[in-house]
N, C-alpha and C positions, 0 to 999 in steps of 0.2 A: 642241191642246196648251193646258193651263191655264197662264196667265202671271199671276204675282202683281204687283200694283201697290201701291205704298205711297202713303199720303195724308198731306198736311200742310194745316193751316189757314193761309190767307193772307188778305190784304186786296186786293181789286181795286177799281178806280175805274170807276164806270159813266159813261154818256154825259153825265150831269148833274154830273160831278165829285164825286160822293158816294162815300165809302169803303163797300164792302160786304164783310162777312165771307164768305169763299169757301173752296173747297177746290182742291187741286192734286194730281193723280195722276202718279206716275212709274213707267214701265215697268221691270221688273226686268231685262229683256233688253238694252234699248238706251238707257235713261234718257230716252226721249221723254216729254214732259209734256203734260197737258191740264188745263184749268182750267174751273171752273164757279162761277157765283154761288150763294151759299147754302152751308150746312154740313150739310144734312139727308142722309138715306140716298138720297133722290132725286137730289140734286146729285152724290153719289158715283157712283151708277149712270150718270148722264149722262156723267161723266168716263170711265167704263169703256167706254161705247158709243162715245164719240168716239175713244178709244184704238183700238178695233177698226177704225175708219175711217181713222185718221191714222198709226198706228204705221209707221215706215219699214221695219221688219223683219217686218211681218205676212206678206208674200209669201214671205219666206225660210223661215219656220217653219210654213207651211201655214195652216190656219184656226185662229187663236189664239182662246182664250176668256179674256178678261181678268177677273180676280177681285181683290177687296179682300183684301190679305194679313192684315187684322185679323179677317176672318170665317172 
């Protein structure tokens, strides 16, 4: 099933206490979030890949395919 994820830009702190522009994805089914450093398309894809691994409702809905709701 295709599951839409919304994105927002956030600021994360790295291990050197530097603020890094980043993105956060939110699952439309369960509101689970994933975060990735950077704001590029690659960072968004990383969030979606992590969502497939981490989403607590993934097993309940079968093999979910997470997509960016803006695409």
